N, C-alpha and C positions, 0 to 999 in steps of 0.2 A: 333093649328096646328101642323100636323104629317111632321115630314122632309122628309118622302118619297112622298107626296102629293105637297109640294113644290117642293120638286127634281122634279118631275112630270113636273110641271108648266113650270117650268123653261125650263127645255128638250122642252117643246111645243114650248114655246116662241121662244127660241134661233133658231131651226127648220126652225120657219115659216119665221124668220127677216132672215135666210140666205138665205132661200129660194126663197123668194119674192127680196131678193137685188142683188142675183147672178144668178137667174132663171136655179139651177141646182138644184137636187133632193139629198136633206138629207139622206143618211143612217142611222146613229146614232150620239147621243149628249151624250157626258158620261156626270156625273155630281157626281164630290166628295166631299162629306163635309169633310172638315177639325176640324171644331169644330162648337161649338153655343156658344154665347154672349147674355146677358140677361143685360135688360137696365135699370137694378132697381137704379144706383147710386153708388154701389158697385165700389171699384178698378178693372179696368181695369182686370188687372191679375188673379185676383179673380172670374170672372163672366165668364172666359173660361172655356167650359169643351172640354176635350181632348178623 
């Protein structure tokens, strides 16, 4: 799964949730990816890609 695709889905989900909870129109949602972790049993420090 590509990070940009996941980020877009997160943006859309957050926008929809905020609009439905508040009744306000959301202009933009910013997503900042700070790292990527892979769950393959390695040490957490080695898994993180910066």
